[in-house]
Biotite code that builds the C-alpha atoms (Angstrom):
import biotite.structure as struc

atoms = struc.array([
    struc.Atom([33.910, -16.818, 20.079], chain_id="A", res_id=1, res_name="MET", atom_name="CA", element="C"),
    struc.Atom([31.318, -17.883, 17.469], chain_id="A", res_id=2, res_name="PRO", atom_name="CA", element="C"),
    struc.Atom([30.775, -21.507, 16.919], chain_id="A", res_id=3, res_name="THR", atom_name="CA", element="C"),
    struc.Atom([30.735, -23.011, 13.548], chain_id="A", res_id=4, res_name="GLU", atom_name="CA", element="C"),
    struc.Atom([27.562, -24.702, 12.321], chain_id="A", res_id=5, res_name="LEU", atom_name="CA", element="C"),
    struc.Atom([27.953, -28.280, 11.236], chain_id="A", res_id=6, res_name="PRO", atom_name="CA", element="C"),
    struc.Atom([28.023, -28.859, 7.521], chain_id="A", res_id=7, res_name="ALA", atom_name="CA", element="C"),
    struc.Atom([24.790, -30.395, 6.206], chain_id="A", res_id=8, res_name="LEU", atom_name="CA", element="C"),
    struc.Atom([24.607, -32.408, 3.055], chain_id="A", res_id=9, res_name="PRO", atom_name="CA", element="C"),
    struc.Atom([22.304, -30.956, 0.392], chain_id="A", res_id=10, res_name="ASN", atom_name="CA", element="C"),
    struc.Atom([19.699, -33.643, 1.023], chain_id="A", res_id=11, res_name="SER", atom_name="CA", element="C"),
    struc.Atom([19.157, -32.341, 4.543], chain_id="A", res_id=12, res_name="ASP", atom_name="CA", element="C"),
    struc.Atom([18.734, -28.684, 3.612], chain_id="A", res_id=13, res_name="ILE", atom_name="CA", element="C"),
    struc.Atom([15.050, -29.066, 2.500], chain_id="A", res_id=14, res_name="SER", atom_name="CA", element="C"),
    struc.Atom([14.140, -30.418, 5.977], chain_id="A", res_id=15, res_name="GLY", atom_name="CA", element="C"),
    struc.Atom([16.035, -27.579, 7.779], chain_id="A", res_id=16, res_name="VAL", atom_name="CA", element="C"),
    struc.Atom([14.302, -24.756, 5.904], chain_id="A", res_id=17, res_name="ILE", atom_name="CA", element="C"),
    struc.Atom([10.966, -26.433, 5.968], chain_id="A", res_id=18, res_name="GLY", atom_name="CA", element="C"),
    struc.Atom([10.544, -27.421, 2.348], chain_id="A", res_id=19, res_name="LEU", atom_name="CA", element="C"),
    struc.Atom([9.231, -30.773, 1.293], chain_id="A", res_id=20, res_name="CYS", atom_name="CA", element="C"),
    struc.Atom([8.085, -32.639, -1.751], chain_id="A", res_id=21, res_name="GLY", atom_name="CA", element="C"),
    struc.Atom([8.823, -31.342, -5.217], chain_id="A", res_id=22, res_name="THR", atom_name="CA", element="C"),
    struc.Atom([9.610, -27.840, -4.090], chain_id="A", res_id=23, res_name="ALA", atom_name="CA", element="C"),
    struc.Atom([12.769, -29.085, -2.408], chain_id="A", res_id=24, res_name="ALA", atom_name="CA", element="C"),
    struc.Atom([14.071, -30.411, -5.694], chain_id="A", res_id=25, res_name="THR", atom_name="CA", element="C"),
    struc.Atom([14.617, -26.763, -6.715], chain_id="A", res_id=26, res_name="MET", atom_name="CA", element="C"),
    struc.Atom([17.487, -26.752, -4.207], chain_id="A", res_id=27, res_name="LEU", atom_name="CA", element="C"),
    struc.Atom([19.203, -29.662, -5.918], chain_id="A", res_id=28, res_name="ASP", atom_name="CA", element="C"),
    struc.Atom([22.465, -28.393, -7.195], chain_id="A", res_id=29, res_name="PRO", atom_name="CA", element="C"),
    struc.Atom([22.326, -30.791, -10.139], chain_id="A", res_id=30, res_name="SER", atom_name="CA", element="C"),
    struc.Atom([19.507, -28.736, -11.568], chain_id="A", res_id=31, res_name="ARG", atom_name="CA", element="C"),
    struc.Atom([20.967, -25.884, -13.557], chain_id="A", res_id=32, res_name="THR", atom_name="CA", element="C"),
    struc.Atom([17.813, -24.028, -14.469], chain_id="A", res_id=33, res_name="ASP", atom_name="CA", element="C"),
    struc.Atom([14.156, -23.655, -13.590], chain_id="A", res_id=34, res_name="MET", atom_name="CA", element="C"),
    struc.Atom([13.058, -25.112, -16.914], chain_id="A", res_id=35, res_name="ARG", atom_name="CA", element="C"),
    struc.Atom([13.455, -28.532, -15.394], chain_id="A", res_id=36, res_name="ASN", atom_name="CA", element="C"),
    struc.Atom([10.694, -27.735, -12.811], chain_id="A", res_id=37, res_name="VAL", atom_name="CA", element="C"),
    struc.Atom([7.149, -28.220, -14.151], chain_id="A", res_id=38, res_name="HIS", atom_name="CA", element="C"),
    struc.Atom([4.879, -25.308, -13.166], chain_id="A", res_id=39, res_name="PRO", atom_name="CA", element="C"),
    struc.Atom([2.237, -27.560, -11.650], chain_id="A", res_id=40, res_name="LEU", atom_name="CA", element="C"),
    struc.Atom([4.818, -29.182, -9.364], chain_id="A", res_id=41, res_name="ASP", atom_name="CA", element="C"),
    struc.Atom([5.115, -25.989, -7.362], chain_id="A", res_id=42, res_name="VAL", atom_name="CA", element="C"),
    struc.Atom([1.526, -24.665, -7.858], chain_id="A", res_id=43, res_name="HIS", atom_name="CA", element="C"),
    struc.Atom([-0.106, -23.746, -4.474], chain_id="A", res_id=44, res_name="PRO", atom_name="CA", element="C"),
    struc.Atom([-3.136, -25.873, -5.380], chain_id="A", res_id=45, res_name="LEU", atom_name="CA", element="C"),
    struc.Atom([-0.913, -28.849, -6.169], chain_id="A", res_id=46, res_name="GLY", atom_name="CA", element="C"),
    struc.Atom([-0.705, -30.882, -9.365], chain_id="A", res_id=47, res_name="PRO", atom_name="CA", element="C"),
    struc.Atom([-4.468, -31.247, -9.547], chain_id="A", res_id=48, res_name="ASN", atom_name="CA", element="C"),
    struc.Atom([-5.227, -27.554, -8.936], chain_id="A", res_id=49, res_name="GLY", atom_name="CA", element="C"),
    struc.Atom([-7.745, -25.702, -11.077], chain_id="A", res_id=50, res_name="ASN", atom_name="CA", element="C"),
    struc.Atom([-5.809, -24.509, -14.109], chain_id="A", res_id=51, res_name="PRO", atom_name="CA", element="C"),
    struc.Atom([-8.393, -21.701, -14.842], chain_id="A", res_id=52, res_name="ASP", atom_name="CA", element="C"),
    struc.Atom([-8.211, -19.060, -12.040], chain_id="A", res_id=53, res_name="PRO", atom_name="CA", element="C"),
    struc.Atom([-11.336, -17.339, -13.417], chain_id="A", res_id=54, res_name="ALA", atom_name="CA", element="C"),
    struc.Atom([-13.491, -20.395, -12.366], chain_id="A", res_id=55, res_name="THR", atom_name="CA", element="C"),
    struc.Atom([-11.632, -21.230, -9.180], chain_id="A", res_id=56, res_name="ASP", atom_name="CA", element="C"),
    struc.Atom([-13.999, -20.641, -6.267], chain_id="A", res_id=57, res_name="PRO", atom_name="CA", element="C"),
    struc.Atom([-11.145, -19.401, -3.967], chain_id="A", res_id=58, res_name="GLY", atom_name="CA", element="C"),
    struc.Atom([-9.968, -16.875, -6.537], chain_id="A", res_id=59, res_name="THR", atom_name="CA", element="C"),
    struc.Atom([-13.503, -15.669, -7.141], chain_id="A", res_id=60, res_name="ILE", atom_name="CA", element="C"),
    struc.Atom([-14.154, -15.290, -3.428], chain_id="A", res_id=61, res_name="ALA", atom_name="CA", element="C"),
    struc.Atom([-10.836, -13.482, -2.955], chain_id="A", res_id=62, res_name="PHE", atom_name="CA", element="C"),
    struc.Atom([-11.612, -11.124, -5.912], chain_id="A", res_id=63, res_name="THR", atom_name="CA", element="C"),
    struc.Atom([-15.062, -10.378, -4.615], chain_id="A", res_id=64, res_name="GLN", atom_name="CA", element="C"),
    struc.Atom([-13.742, -9.610, -1.128], chain_id="A", res_id=65, res_name="ALA", atom_name="CA", element="C"),
    struc.Atom([-11.049, -7.391, -2.614], chain_id="A", res_id=66, res_name="GLU", atom_name="CA", element="C"),
    struc.Atom([-13.668, -5.619, -4.794], chain_id="A", res_id=67, res_name="ASN", atom_name="CA", element="C"),
    struc.Atom([-15.812, -4.966, -1.675], chain_id="A", res_id=68, res_name="ARG", atom_name="CA", element="C"),
    struc.Atom([-12.788, -3.466, 0.163], chain_id="A", res_id=69, res_name="GLU", atom_name="CA", element="C"),
    struc.Atom([-11.864, -1.329, -2.826], chain_id="A", res_id=70, res_name="LEU", atom_name="CA", element="C"),
    struc.Atom([-15.453, -0.066, -3.156], chain_id="A", res_id=71, res_name="ARG", atom_name="CA", element="C"),
    struc.Atom([-15.483, 0.819, 0.624], chain_id="A", res_id=72, res_name="ALA", atom_name="CA", element="C"),
    struc.Atom([-12.183, 2.685, 0.171], chain_id="A", res_id=73, res_name="GLU", atom_name="CA", element="C"),
    struc.Atom([-13.543, 4.566, -2.834], chain_id="A", res_id=74, res_name="VAL", atom_name="CA", element="C"),
    struc.Atom([-16.665, 5.554, -0.814], chain_id="A", res_id=75, res_name="ASP", atom_name="CA", element="C"),
    struc.Atom([-14.488, 6.718, 2.095], chain_id="A", res_id=76, res_name="ARG", atom_name="CA", element="C"),
    struc.Atom([-12.220, 8.736, -0.212], chain_id="A", res_id=77, res_name="LEU", atom_name="CA", element="C"),
    struc.Atom([-15.274, 10.323, -1.887], chain_id="A", res_id=78, res_name="ARG", atom_name="CA", element="C"),
    struc.Atom([-16.662, 11.305, 1.483], chain_id="A", res_id=79, res_name="ALA", atom_name="CA", element="C"),
    struc.Atom([-13.232, 12.813, 2.441], chain_id="A", res_id=80, res_name="ASP", atom_name="CA", element="C"),
    struc.Atom([-13.091, 14.679, -0.877], chain_id="A", res_id=81, res_name="ARG", atom_name="CA", element="C"),
    struc.Atom([-16.638, 16.130, -0.364], chain_id="A", res_id=82, res_name="ASP", atom_name="CA", element="C"),
    struc.Atom([-15.772, 17.208, 3.176], chain_id="A", res_id=83, res_name="ARG", atom_name="CA", element="C"),
    struc.Atom([-12.561, 18.905, 2.060], chain_id="A", res_id=84, res_name="LEU", atom_name="CA", element="C"),
    struc.Atom([-14.327, 20.621, -0.888], chain_id="A", res_id=85, res_name="ALA", atom_name="CA", element="C"),
    struc.Atom([-16.915, 21.987, 1.564], chain_id="A", res_id=86, res_name="ASP", atom_name="CA", element="C"),
    struc.Atom([-14.153, 23.319, 3.822], chain_id="A", res_id=87, res_name="ILE", atom_name="CA", element="C"),
    struc.Atom([-12.420, 24.792, 0.765], chain_id="A", res_id=88, res_name="HIS", atom_name="CA", element="C"),
    struc.Atom([-15.619, 26.548, -0.266], chain_id="A", res_id=89, res_name="ARG", atom_name="CA", element="C"),
    struc.Atom([-16.142, 27.929, 3.317], chain_id="A", res_id=90, res_name="GLN", atom_name="CA", element="C"),
    struc.Atom([-12.562, 29.276, 3.418], chain_id="A", res_id=91, res_name="ILE", atom_name="CA", element="C"),
    struc.Atom([-13.100, 30.982, 0.078], chain_id="A", res_id=92, res_name="MET", atom_name="CA", element="C"),
    struc.Atom([-16.338, 32.521, 1.373], chain_id="A", res_id=93, res_name="ASP", atom_name="CA", element="C"),
    struc.Atom([-14.650, 33.761, 4.557], chain_id="A", res_id=94, res_name="LEU", atom_name="CA", element="C"),
    struc.Atom([-11.754, 35.319, 2.615], chain_id="A", res_id=95, res_name="LEU", atom_name="CA", element="C"),
    struc.Atom([-14.120, 36.775, -0.017], chain_id="A", res_id=96, res_name="GLY", atom_name="CA", element="C"),
    struc.Atom([-12.288, 35.245, -2.910], chain_id="A", res_id=97, res_name="THR", atom_name="CA", element="C"),
    struc.Atom([-13.880, 33.631, -5.910], chain_id="A", res_id=98, res_name="HIS", atom_name="CA", element="C"),
    struc.Atom([-10.724, 32.259, -7.470], chain_id="A", res_id=99, res_name="ASN", atom_name="CA", element="C"),
    struc.Atom([-9.461, 29.077, -5.805], chain_id="A", res_id=100, res_name="SER", atom_name="CA", element="C"),
    struc.Atom([-6.030, 29.558, -7.390], chain_id="A", res_id=101, res_name="ASP", atom_name="CA", element="C"),
    struc.Atom([-5.633, 32.741, -5.315], chain_id="A", res_id=102, res_name="ARG", atom_name="CA", element="C"),
    struc.Atom([-6.746, 31.095, -2.040], chain_id="A", res_id=103, res_name="LEU", atom_name="CA", element="C"),
    struc.Atom([-3.254, 30.540, -0.715], chain_id="A", res_id=104, res_name="LEU", atom_name="CA", element="C"),
    struc.Atom([-2.168, 34.033, -1.751], chain_id="A", res_id=105, res_name="HIS", atom_name="CA", element="C"),
    struc.Atom([-5.126, 35.640, -0.020], chain_id="A", res_id=106, res_name="ASP", atom_name="CA", element="C"),
    struc.Atom([-4.595, 33.494, 3.090], chain_id="A", res_id=107, res_name="LEU", atom_name="CA", element="C"),
    struc.Atom([-0.936, 34.527, 3.283], chain_id="A", res_id=108, res_name="ARG", atom_name="CA", element="C"),
    struc.Atom([-1.943, 38.242, 2.839], chain_id="A", res_id=109, res_name="ASN", atom_name="CA", element="C"),
    struc.Atom([-4.412, 37.846, 5.685], chain_id="A", res_id=110, res_name="LEU", atom_name="CA", element="C"),
    struc.Atom([-1.841, 36.224, 7.986], chain_id="A", res_id=111, res_name="LEU", atom_name="CA", element="C"),
    struc.Atom([0.730, 38.930, 7.151], chain_id="A", res_id=112, res_name="ASN", atom_name="CA", element="C"),
    struc.Atom([-1.809, 41.690, 7.942], chain_id="A", res_id=113, res_name="GLU", atom_name="CA", element="C"),
    struc.Atom([-2.550, 39.977, 11.201], chain_id="A", res_id=114, res_name="ARG", atom_name="CA", element="C"),
    struc.Atom([1.122, 39.900, 12.144], chain_id="A", res_id=115, res_name="ALA", atom_name="CA", element="C"),
    struc.Atom([1.509, 43.594, 11.234], chain_id="A", res_id=116, res_name="LEU", atom_name="CA", element="C"),
    struc.Atom([-1.536, 44.538, 13.358], chain_id="A", res_id=117, res_name="PHE", atom_name="CA", element="C"),
    struc.Atom([-0.140, 42.512, 16.217], chain_id="A", res_id=118, res_name="LYS", atom_name="CA", element="C"),
    struc.Atom([3.260, 44.236, 15.913], chain_id="A", res_id=119, res_name="ALA", atom_name="CA", element="C"),
    struc.Atom([1.479, 47.612, 15.764], chain_id="A", res_id=120, res_name="LEU", atom_name="CA", element="C"),
    struc.Atom([-0.544, 46.803, 18.785], chain_id="A", res_id=121, res_name="ALA", atom_name="CA", element="C"),
    struc.Atom([2.561, 45.830, 20.706], chain_id="A", res_id=122, res_name="ASP", atom_name="CA", element="C"),
    struc.Atom([4.152, 49.233, 20.011], chain_id="A", res_id=123, res_name="THR", atom_name="CA", element="C"),
    struc.Atom([1.180, 51.246, 21.413], chain_id="A", res_id=124, res_name="LEU", atom_name="CA", element="C"),
    struc.Atom([1.462, 52.381, 24.971], chain_id="A", res_id=125, res_name="PRO", atom_name="CA", element="C"),
    struc.Atom([-0.776, 50.701, 27.481], chain_id="A", res_id=126, res_name="ASP", atom_name="CA", element="C"),
])
């Protein structure tokens, strides 16, 4: 049978869920809206945080690292695109087609012809 949890007063809730300082005041039931909470009270950098994220060294470093990761991803995707384009060109050469829109059609025809030849070969006496 499940046990009931003891009732905690609202003042103890912030300690239970790990909130402290001004962030815990948001759980105060006497506050009816978030307009009573000043944005700098809950800012991750604290009330003395840098108000301009464009000059914040942490934001700049994060943006530069993200930029490097995105450039690496773009380079990887370009390499994949070039490799796939080369394979596409080779398949077109092998099938003897010059129109890439007809590539799937020609490939299906080739596979159907192979299936027909295989069925014909199976009907021939040994």
